[in-house]
Backbone as a ProteinNet text record, in pm:
[ID]
protein_1_A
[PRIMARY]
MKDLIEIMKFLLGFASWLVFLFLSGNTFTSLERALVISFIISLIFGYRQLRSGFILQWGSVIFFAWCIIMVNGLQNVTIAKNMGIIANGFLASIIWLTILVGKPFTLQYAREDLPKERWNDPRLVQSCRFMAIVWGLLMVFSTSVSCFKVMRPGAYSEIVYSSISIGTIMGGTLFTQFYKKYKRSSRADNV
[TERTIARY]
-217.2	-353.7	-448.6	-421.9	-504.9	-500.5	-379.5	-364.4	-446.3	-444.8	-521.3	-671.1	-716.4	-858.8	-894.4	-807	-831	-836	-745.1	-744.3	-874.2	-914.4	-1037.2	-1159	-1162.5	-1273.2	-1278.6	-1163.1	-1156.2	-1198.4	-1152.4	-1186.5	-1335.5	-1403.3	-1547.9	-1618.1	-1562.8	-1618.6	-1610.4	-1515.5	-1497.9	-1542.1	-1607.2	-1644	-1724	-1823.9	-1907.5	-1826.5	-1730.9	-1647.5	-1549.7	-1493.7	-1402	-1474.6	-1592.2	-1672.3	-1706.1	-1744.7	-1776.6	-1656.4	-1539.8	-1417.8	-1390.4	-1407.8	-1377.9	-1484.8	-1609.5	-1718	-1763.6	-1728.6	-1785.3	-1747.8	-1632.8	-1594.1	-1596.2	-1606.4	-1600.9	-1730.4	-1835.1	-1961.3	-2068.4	-2170.4	-2281.8	-2351.9	-2367.2	-2433.9	-2355.5	-2223	-2142.1	-2146.9	-2153.3	-2165.6	-2299.5	-2406.8	-2539.5	-2541.8	-2486.6	-2483	-2397.6	-2282.2	-2192.2	-2258.9	-2335.9	-2403.7	-2505.5	-2582.8	-2684.5	-2618.3	-2517.4	-2448	-2380.4	-2317.1	-2248.8	-2348.7	-2464.3	-2569	-2614.6	-2638.2	-2682.6	-2575.1	-2450.1	-2340.2	-2328.7	-2346.7	-2336.9	-2446.7	-2561.6	-2670	-2642.9	-2598.9	-2578.4	-2457.9	-2340.4	-2219.4	-2216.8	-2289.1	-2287.3	-2405.2	-2486.1	-2608.5	-2581.5	-2483.1	-2451.2	-2403.2	-2318.1	-2267.4	-2377.8	-2469.8	-2583.4	-2667.2	-2691.6	-2770.1	-2697.5	-2563.4	-2484	-2457.5	-2505.3	-2490.6	-2354.3	-2283.5	-2152.3	-2168.6	-2100.4	-2112	-2064	-1952.1	-1898.9	-2001	-2062.5	-2157.8	-2283.3	-2334.7	-2452.7	-2420.7	-2303.7	-2262.4	-2254.7	-2203.6	-2194	-2332.3	-2425.4	-2561.2	-2626.7	-2612.3	-2671.3	-2609	-2477.2	-2409.4	-2460.1	-2461	-2501.9	-2649.9	-2733.6	-2876.4	-2892.5	-2822.1	-2828.8	-2780.1	-2670.9	-2616.8	-2712.9	-2777.7	-2875.1	-2987.8	-3033.2	-3138.9	-3088.3	-2971.2	-2919.6	-2873	-2803.9	-2746.8	-2845.8	-2890.6	-2979.3	-3118.3	-3170.1	-3305.5	-3315.2	-3235.3	-3245.5	-3148.4	-3064.2	-2968.8	-2879	-2832.2	-2749.7	-2607.7	-2577.3	-2448.6	-2334.4	-2359.3	-2255	-2204.8	-2296.5	-2256.2	-2179.7	-2228.5	-2160.5	-2017.8	-1999.2	-1865.7	-1769.6	-1823	-1740	-1747.6	-1787.1	-1808.7	-1682.5	-1566.6	-1442.3	-1421.3	-1441.4	-1426.5	-1533.8	-1657.6	-1769.2	-1752.8	-1719.6	-1706.5	-1590.8	-1473.6	-1358.1	-1380.4	-1437.5	-1464.8	-1566.2	-1668.3	-1769.4	-1709.7	-1631.3	-1567.3	-1472.1	-1396.3	-1307.8	-1391.2	-1503.7	-1590.8	-1646.1	-1686.8	-1738.1	-1629.9	-1509.5	-1399.4	-1369.9	-1361.9	-1334.2	-1449.6	-1572.1	-1687.8	-1677.9	-1638.2	-1624.8	-1520.5	-1416.1	-1311.3	-1364.9	-1433.2	-1483.2	-1588.8	-1672	-1774.6	-1720.6	-1591.8	-1529.5	-1556.7	-1600	-1623.4	-1550.9	-1416.9	-1341.8	-1390	-1407.5	-1460.5	-1373.5	-1244.6	-1154.7	-1185.1	-1229.7	-1267.2	-1393.5	-1486.7	-1608.7	-1576.1	-1483.4	-1443.2	-1361.9	-1274.4	-1191.9	-1279	-1384.7	-1471.6	-1544.6	-1556.8	-1622.6	-1546	-1414.5	-1330	-1277.1	-1319.6	-1265.8	-1372.9	-1331.5	-1427.8	-1466.8	-1588.8	-1642.2	-1554.9	-1485.9	-1403.3	-1285.8	-1250.9	-1141.5	-1191.4	-1320.9	-1377.1	-1338.1	-1324	-1294.1	-1152	-1066.7	-925.9	-867.6	-815	-764.9	-659.5	-575.2	-473	-536.4	-640.2	-710.9	-779.3	-848.1	-919.3	-819.8	-707.5	-605.2	-546.4	-516.6	-462.1	-561.6	-686.9	-789.6	-811	-802.2	-815.3	-699.7	-578.6	-462.1	-478.9	-523.2	-543.8	-649.7	-756.6	-862.7	-810	-723.9	-665.2	-580.8	-501.8	-422.1	-514.9	-623.4	-721.7	-781.6	-815.2	-871.3	-775.2	-647.7	-546.7	-531.1	-533.8	-526	-643	-762.3	-879.7	-878.9	-823.2	-807.3	-710.4	-603.1	-508.7	-579	-656.8	-729.2	-827.9	-892.4	-983.3	-906.2	-789.6	-705.7	-664.2	-631.4	-594.8	-714.6	-833.6	-954.4	-979.4	-954.1	-967	-867.1	-744.3	-642	-685	-741.9	-786.9	-891.4	-983	-1087.6	-1029	-935.9	-878.2	-778.6	-714.5	-614.8	-650.4	-761.9	-801.9	-694.7	-670	-573.3	-429.1	-403.1	-264.1	-201.7	-281	-234.2	-344.7	-308.5	-408.6	-498.2	-612	-709.5	-650.3	-562.2	-502.1	-420.2	-360	-282.7	-375.6	-488.6	-582.8	-647.4	-680.5	-738.6	-637.9	-513.7	-408.5	-388.9	-396.6	-382	-497.9	-620	-736.9	-726.6	-691.5	-676	-559.6	-452.3	-334.5	-362.1	-445.9	-474.8	-554	-648.9	-727.2	-640.5	-562.8	-475.6	-366	-311.2	-210	-266.5	-387.2	-452	-477.9	-518	-544.9	-416.2	-309.9	-181.8	-127.8	-138.3	-95.6	-171.7	-303.3	-386.4	-338	-310.9	-265.4	-129.8	-35.8	97.7	93.9	13.7	5.2	-58.8	-163.4	-225.5	-125.5	-48.6	52.6	157.8	200.6	298.9	244.9	121	61.9	43.1	5.8	-11	123.2	226.3	357.4	412.7	390.2	438	358.8	230	148.2	194.9	229.1	276.8	411.8	495.1	625.7	613.2	507.6	487.1	420.5	372.7	304.7	401.2
-9121.3	-9104	-9089.7	-9168.8	-9161.9	-9022.4	-8962	-8826.7	-8725.4	-8738.3	-8647.1	-8660	-8781.9	-8805.3	-8743.6	-8760.1	-8700.8	-8548.5	-8488.7	-8342.8	-8296.4	-8363.8	-8324	-8339.6	-8445	-8469.2	-8360	-8324.5	-8220.3	-8085.3	-8056.2	-7929.1	-7917.6	-8031.1	-8025.2	-7956.4	-7968.6	-7899.3	-7747.7	-7701.1	-7558.5	-7518.6	-7608.5	-7582.7	-7454.9	-7436.1	-7316.4	-7189.5	-7195.6	-7079.2	-7051.4	-7156.2	-7137.9	-7081.8	-7135.2	-7084.2	-6937.4	-6906.6	-6768.1	-6677.4	-6722.4	-6644.4	-6616.7	-6718.2	-6703	-6623.9	-6635.2	-6573	-6436.7	-6399.6	-6277.5	-6150.7	-6146.4	-6034.3	-5898.6	-5794.6	-5657.6	-5580.6	-5647.1	-5577.1	-5633.6	-5553.6	-5595.4	-5716	-5713.1	-5823.7	-5953.4	-5944.6	-6067.3	-6121.7	-6033	-6075.2	-6145.3	-6087.3	-6149.1	-6288.8	-6299.6	-6428.9	-6529.6	-6485.7	-6573.7	-6625.8	-6540.5	-6583.2	-6692.9	-6677.3	-6777.8	-6909.4	-6902.2	-7023.2	-7092.9	-7016.2	-7074.2	-7139.1	-7077.1	-7135.3	-7269.4	-7273.7	-7397.6	-7505.4	-7467	-7562.8	-7615.6	-7527	-7572.9	-7672.8	-7659.7	-7756.7	-7888.4	-7877.6	-7998.1	-8078.6	-8014.5	-8086.9	-8119.7	-8041.8	-8063.4	-8141	-8198.3	-8266.1	-8371	-8456.4	-8562.9	-8506	-8402	-8341.4	-8265.4	-8205.8	-8138.2	-8239.1	-8353	-8458	-8512.3	-8507.9	-8557.9	-8449.7	-8328	-8221.3	-8154.1	-8152.4	-8088.3	-7938	-7885.7	-7745.1	-7655.8	-7690.9	-7610.4	-7601	-7711.7	-7711.5	-7632.3	-7650	-7573.2	-7424.7	-7390.2	-7250.3	-7190	-7268.5	-7220.6	-7193	-7284.1	-7266.5	-7143.6	-7130.1	-7015	-6885.2	-6883.6	-6763	-6721.2	-6813.8	-6776.6	-6740.6	-6805.8	-6770.2	-6628.5	-6596.7	-6462.9	-6357	-6386.9	-6291.2	-6269.9	-6375.5	-6361.5	-6267.1	-6284.2	-6196	-6051.6	-6031.5	-5895.8	-5827.2	-5900.2	-5838.7	-5846.2	-5966.3	-5981.4	-5924.7	-5953.3	-5911.2	-5766.2	-5728.7	-5593.7	-5493.8	-5541.5	-5456.4	-5375.5	-5439.9	-5374.1	-5354.9	-5230.7	-5197.8	-5207.3	-5171.5	-5176.8	-5320.1	-5413.9	-5554.3	-5597.4	-5557.1	-5593.3	-5538.9	-5414.7	-5353.1	-5419.1	-5474.6	-5536.7	-5689.3	-5744.8	-5889.1	-5969.4	-5919.6	-5991.9	-6011.6	-5905.1	-5913.3	-6005.5	-5985.3	-6062.9	-6211.4	-6244.9	-6385.9	-6452.9	-6389.4	-6449.2	-6455.9	-6350	-6348.3	-6454	-6472.3	-6572.9	-6713.1	-6738.9	-6870.2	-6895.6	-6794.5	-6808.6	-6837.6	-6768.3	-6788.6	-6929.8	-6982	-7119.8	-7216.3	-7198.6	-7288.5	-7280.8	-7159.6	-7145.1	-7199.1	-7183.5	-7238.5	-7390.6	-7456.1	-7602.4	-7645.4	-7566	-7596.4	-7576.1	-7463.9	-7430.6	-7528.3	-7582.1	-7677.6	-7820.3	-7836.3	-7968.2	-8059.3	-8002.2	-8080	-8014.6	-8016.5	-7952	-8002.9	-7911	-7950.8	-8057.1	-8057.2	-8157.4	-8296.7	-8303.4	-8431.8	-8486.2	-8397.1	-8441.3	-8503	-8442.2	-8498.2	-8626.7	-8630.7	-8750.5	-8871	-8850.3	-8961.1	-9023.8	-8950.6	-9007.6	-9127.8	-9126.8	-9231.3	-9332.1	-9320.5	-9408.3	-9499	-9617.1	-9702.9	-9638.2	-9666.8	-9602.5	-9623.2	-9734	-9758.9	-9660.7	-9591.5	-9492.5	-9349.8	-9327.4	-9192.3	-9111.7	-9176.5	-9103.5	-9126.6	-9176.1	-9194.5	-9057.5	-9043.4	-8912.6	-8851.7	-8936.3	-8884.5	-8827.4	-8894.3	-8845	-8711.5	-8706	-8584.2	-8469.1	-8496.2	-8392.9	-8345.9	-8438.2	-8402.2	-8318.1	-8358.3	-8283.9	-8145.9	-8137.5	-8007.1	-7916.5	-7971.3	-7893.5	-7844.6	-7933.6	-7893.2	-7783.8	-7795.4	-7694.1	-7559.9	-7563	-7438.5	-7371.5	-7451	-7394.6	-7330.6	-7399.6	-7343.5	-7214.6	-7214.6	-7094.1	-6977.1	-7002.2	-6896.7	-6847.8	-6940.1	-6900.5	-6810.1	-6842.8	-6763.5	-6629.1	-6622.9	-6493.9	-6406.4	-6467.5	-6394.4	-6341.1	-6426	-6385.4	-6272.2	-6279.3	-6172.2	-6042.6	-6052.8	-5933.9	-5870.2	-5953	-5902.4	-5830.6	-5886.4	-5821.4	-5687.4	-5679.6	-5552.2	-5450.1	-5494.2	-5406	-5352.6	-5439.7	-5401.1	-5289.1	-5299.1	-5197.1	-5067.6	-5080.2	-4961.1	-4889.3	-4962.3	-4905.9	-4940.4	-4888.3	-4922.2	-4879	-4966.8	-4936	-4961.3	-5005.3	-5030.3	-5141.2	-5242	-5352.2	-5384.9	-5452.1	-5487.8	-5600.8	-5615.3	-5717.5	-5858.1	-5880.1	-6012.9	-6053.4	-5957.1	-5986.8	-6039.5	-5971.8	-6012.9	-6147.7	-6167	-6295.5	-6408.5	-6380.6	-6481.8	-6519.4	-6421.3	-6450.1	-6536.7	-6503.4	-6583.1	-6726.8	-6740.9	-6875	-6946.6	-6873	-6930.8	-6982.2	-6911.6	-6959.4	-7090.1	-7099.7	-7223.8	-7338	-7310.6	-7415.6	-7452.2	-7352.1	-7378.9	-7463.2	-7430.4	-7509.4	-7651.6	-7667.1	-7801.1	-7882.4	-7822	-7893.6	-7925.5	-7829.6	-7856.8	-7976.7	-7978.7	-8087.9	-8221.2	-8227	-8351.9	-8395.6	-8301.8	-8337.1	-8377	-8307.5	-8339.7	-8477.1	-8506.5	-8639.4	-8748	-8724.5	-8821.5	-8840.9	-8731.7	-8736.4	-8816.8	-8789.1	-8859.2	-9007.9	-9039.8	-9181.5	-9254.1	-9190.9	-9256.4	-9271.3	-9170.8	-9183.8	-9289	-9304	-9407.5	-9544.9	-9556.9	-9684	-9721.7	-9620	-9646.6	-9694.4	-9651	-9688.9	-9825.4	-9882.1	-10012.9	-10125.5
-4113.1	-4158.2	-4039	-3933.4	-3813.1	-3752.3	-3753.2	-3698.5	-3777.5	-3908.7	-3994.1	-3967.8	-3950.3	-3920.2	-3785.4	-3685.8	-3553.7	-3561.2	-3639.8	-3655.3	-3720.1	-3826.9	-3896.5	-3805.6	-3728.9	-3636.9	-3530	-3478	-3376.1	-3434.4	-3556.4	-3619.6	-3650.5	-3663.5	-3685.1	-3568.6	-3448.4	-3333.1	-3346.9	-3426.8	-3451	-3591.9	-3662.9	-3802.8	-3818.5	-3733.9	-3747.9	-3723.1	-3630	-3600.2	-3713.7	-3772.2	-3884.9	-4006.7	-4034.5	-4146.5	-4122	-3998.3	-3964.4	-3988.2	-3946.6	-3963.2	-4111.2	-4195.2	-4337.4	-4412.6	-4371.2	-4447.9	-4398.1	-4275.5	-4218	-4294.2	-4354.1	-4440.6	-4373.1	-4455.4	-4405.6	-4425.6	-4470.9	-4491.5	-4399	-4376	-4291.3	-4353.7	-4486.4	-4556.9	-4544.9	-4560	-4548.8	-4405.7	-4307	-4167.9	-4145.4	-4195.9	-4181.3	-4242.8	-4361.3	-4431.8	-4354.7	-4304.7	-4230	-4102.6	-4035.9	-3913.6	-3941.2	-4046.9	-4080.1	-4120.2	-4205.1	-4250	-4131.6	-4043.3	-3927.5	-3832.1	-3815.2	-3731.3	-3788.5	-3917.3	-3982.2	-3969.6	-3991	-3979.6	-3836.1	-3737.6	-3598.7	-3565.7	-3630.1	-3609.8	-3683.2	-3807.4	-3889.4	-3841.5	-3835.5	-3795.8	-3647.5	-3568.4	-3425.1	-3371.4	-3459.2	-3416.8	-3308.3	-3334	-3237.9	-3104.7	-3111.7	-2989	-2914.7	-2988.5	-2923.6	-2846.1	-2908	-2841	-2717.8	-2722	-2609.5	-2505.1	-2527.7	-2429.5	-2427.2	-2538.8	-2544.2	-2522.5	-2422.9	-2387.2	-2501	-2563.5	-2674.2	-2787.1	-2821.1	-2932.2	-2897.8	-2776.5	-2734.5	-2728.5	-2679.6	-2676.2	-2815.3	-2910.3	-3048.7	-3106.5	-3087.5	-3138.8	-3075.9	-2945.2	-2875.6	-2924.7	-2941.5	-2988.8	-3126.2	-3219.7	-3355.6	-3362.6	-3284	-3279.8	-3225.1	-3116	-3057.5	-3156.7	-3225.4	-3323.1	-3440.1	-3484	-3592.5	-3549.1	-3426.1	-3374.6	-3368.2	-3310.4	-3288	-3416.7	-3502.9	-3622.7	-3739.3	-3772.8	-3887.6	-3859.8	-3740.4	-3708.7	-3664.6	-3565.2	-3507.9	-3571.1	-3662.4	-3734.7	-3639.1	-3532.8	-3432.3	-3486.5	-3522.3	-3583.8	-3482.5	-3357.7	-3254.8	-3236.8	-3232.1	-3219.8	-3344.7	-3459.9	-3585	-3588.1	-3545.8	-3548.2	-3449.7	-3343.3	-3239.9	-3242	-3354.6	-3363.6	-3335.1	-3373.2	-3344.2	-3195.6	-3120.5	-2975.1	-2916.8	-2961.2	-2907.5	-2938.1	-3062.9	-3102.6	-3029	-3030.7	-2962.1	-2811.6	-2755.7	-2612.1	-2571.5	-2654.2	-2623.5	-2630.7	-2734.9	-2748.2	-2631.5	-2593.2	-2475.4	-2350.7	-2336.5	-2219.8	-2214.9	-2330.4	-2335.3	-2288	-2341	-2305.7	-2156.1	-2101.4	-1958.2	-1874.8	-1922.6	-1850.7	-1841.3	-1951.5	-1947.4	-1844.7	-1830.3	-1731.8	-1590.1	-1568.7	-1435.2	-1385.3	-1475.2	-1432	-1427	-1455.5	-1445.9	-1564.2	-1676.8	-1797.7	-1914.9	-1911.5	-2019.4	-2155.5	-2249	-2379.9	-2445.4	-2416.8	-2474.3	-2419.9	-2295.5	-2235.8	-2302.1	-2332.7	-2399.1	-2535.3	-2608.6	-2738.3	-2720.7	-2620.6	-2597.8	-2565.6	-2490.1	-2450.4	-2568.4	-2676.7	-2795.5	-2849.9	-2834	-2892.6	-2792.1	-2667.3	-2563.8	-2505.6	-2459.1	-2388.7	-2255.6	-2209.8	-2088.5	-1965.6	-1956.9	-1838.7	-1826.8	-1934	-1929.9	-1910.1	-1916.2	-1912.5	-1790.1	-1675.6	-1552.6	-1502.9	-1589.6	-1555.7	-1518.2	-1396.1	-1351.3	-1443.6	-1502.6	-1594.6	-1720.1	-1770.2	-1887.9	-1856.8	-1744.4	-1705.5	-1688.7	-1623.5	-1602.7	-1735.9	-1825.7	-1956.9	-2036.7	-2034.2	-2108.2	-2047.9	-1918	-1852.1	-1894.2	-1897.1	-1939.9	-2083.9	-2172.2	-2311.5	-2321.9	-2245.3	-2247.8	-2195.9	-2094.8	-2043.1	-2150.8	-2222.7	-2332.3	-2435.7	-2470	-2563.4	-2508.1	-2380.9	-2319.7	-2328.4	-2303.2	-2312.2	-2456.4	-2551.5	-2692.3	-2731	-2682.8	-2717.1	-2644.3	-2524.9	-2456.6	-2536	-2586.8	-2671.2	-2795.8	-2860.5	-2981	-2950.8	-2834.5	-2792.3	-2771.2	-2712.2	-2689.9	-2822.5	-2919.6	-3052.6	-3114.8	-3097.9	-3150.5	-3082.5	-2952.4	-2879.6	-2933.5	-2956.3	-3011.6	-3147.8	-3228.3	-3362.4	-3354.6	-3257.7	-3242	-3185.1	-3090.8	-3028.1	-3118.7	-3205.9	-3297.4	-3443.1	-3492.5	-3629.6	-3730.7	-3824.2	-3928.3	-3890.2	-3767.6	-3726.1	-3810.9	-3841.8	-3926.6	-4026.2	-4132.5	-4232.6	-4180.7	-4242	-4201.9	-4211.8	-4305.6	-4323.9	-4200.5	-4133.1	-4012.5	-3903.8	-3883.6	-3780	-3813.6	-3939.6	-3981.7	-3962.7	-3997.6	-3981.7	-3835.9	-3747.5	-3604.5	-3557.2	-3599.8	-3559.7	-3610.1	-3735.6	-3792.9	-3724.5	-3701.8	-3637.4	-3496.7	-3419.9	-3285	-3289.3	-3380.4	-3390	-3442.3	-3545.7	-3599.5	-3498.7	-3430.6	-3328.2	-3215.4	-3173.2	-3068	-3112.6	-3237.8	-3291.6	-3299.3	-3349.3	-3358.3	-3219.4	-3127.2	-2989.6	-2933.7	-2953.8	-2902.9	-2957.6	-3088.1	-3149.4	-3095.8	-3087.4	-3038.4	-2891.5	-2813.6	-2671.4	-2650.7	-2728.1	-2718.7	-2755.8	-2859.6	-2902	-2793.2	-2734.6	-2626.9	-2508.7	-2468.2	-2353.6	-2383.9	-2506.5	-2544.3	-2539.1	-2591	-2592.8	-2450.6	-2366.2	-2228.2	-2151.3	-2181.4	-2118.8	-2167.2	-2295.5	-2349.2	-2289	-2265	-2203.7	-2061	-1991.7	-1850.9	-1835.1	-1946	-1937.2	-1952.1
[MASK]
+++++++++++++++++++++++++++++++++++++++++++++++++++++++++++++++++++++++++++++++++++++++++++++++++++++++++++++++++++++++++++++++++++++++++++++++++++++++++++++++++++++++++++++++++++++++++++++++

């Protein structure tokens, strides 16, 4: 049960992106609606993380606000047509930015559940950095798939691309849970 709660808590950080993925659809109207709903969700579910300065959450809010301006406000069709590349690329960029500035997004989430004396434990920081790198690679893969979709329209059905996007997020979430469990058990064995 604890694992399920941890997974759900972690997925809340991606709630706005998951909602966007499910609601964006194939029409301009569905995209506009998905952007507004995802923006609202990123504010509501991410309120605590926004107040704590979580880079992933701030990046999500900025992304959806920018998209609302460009797509809903300015009716930019080019951005709408390339939204898969833009969304996946932006999310990958946020993740890599957190790694480059030394604040992996996974570390920010891990610190929520840990006492302050463990926050700067080198093993924790290294593990969180590794998990963030795996996430970054998954999102680069997802961005590449989106590029392929644009370059080769009709090569595969939309369900294939949606499944890959969902699969990368779910795969990353499951990897995170299994890796955390592995690190906890190895730490317990060393004590």
